[in-house]
N, C-alpha and C positions, 0 to 999 in steps of 0.2 A: 242256379242259373236258369233252370227250366221255368221256374216261376216268373222270373223277370221277362224271359222271352214270351211266355204266355200273356203276361200283362200287356206287353207291347203289341202283340198280335191282336189282343182284344181292344186295342185302341185307347188304353188307359194313359199312355204317354209314350215317350221315346227313351232310348237308352243307347249307350255306347256298348256294343256287343262284339265278341270275338267273331270275326268273319267265318272261320271254320265251323263254328257252332250254328250259324244261321244261313250258311251258303244255300242249302236246299230251299229254305223259305224265301230267300231272295230270288232264286231261279223260278220258283213257283208263283212269284208275285204276291205272296202273303205279307212280305215285308218290303219296304222301299228304302233305299239308301238315301240319307239326307246329307247335305254338306259334303259332297263327294270330293271337293277340292281341299278339304281339311283332314288332317289325321293327327292322332295322338303322337306326342313326342316319344322317341325310343327311350328305353330304360333298361337297367341291368337288374338281374336277380342274383342274390347271393345266398349261399347256405352257410350260416354261422354255426360253428361247432367249437367245443372247448379245446380240442387239440386234434390236428389232422392225423397224426401217426397212431392214435389209439382209438379210432372210430370203430364201432361195432360193425360187423359185416352187414347187418340189416340196414344200418344208416348209410353205409357206402352204396349199397344197392338202391336205396330210396333216392339218394342224391343223383345217381346215374340215370335212373328212370325219369326223374324230373328234368334233368338236363336233356335227355333224348326227346321228351315231350315238348319242351320249349324250342328245341331245334326244329322239330317237325312243324310246329306252329309258325316259326319264323320262315321256314322254307315255303310253306303254303301261302303265307302273306306275300312273299316275294313273287311267287308265281301268279297270284291274282292281281298284282299291281300292274 
């Protein structure tokens, strides 16, 4: 992700980037938001596992961490809208 952000900052092109990742660059004027009236469609993320009742503890924790991270991103996007 950092490489793509750097390429965009260097003027190589443009990209669809997660706002939480580039918020400070937007505030500093390093990046400019394009097509502000357009946004990506919403989507769902699923964790596919062989069987839910026999998941290893590490797998359960990893899924929970990913869920929390996605929830945080979703909340920050709602606040910035």
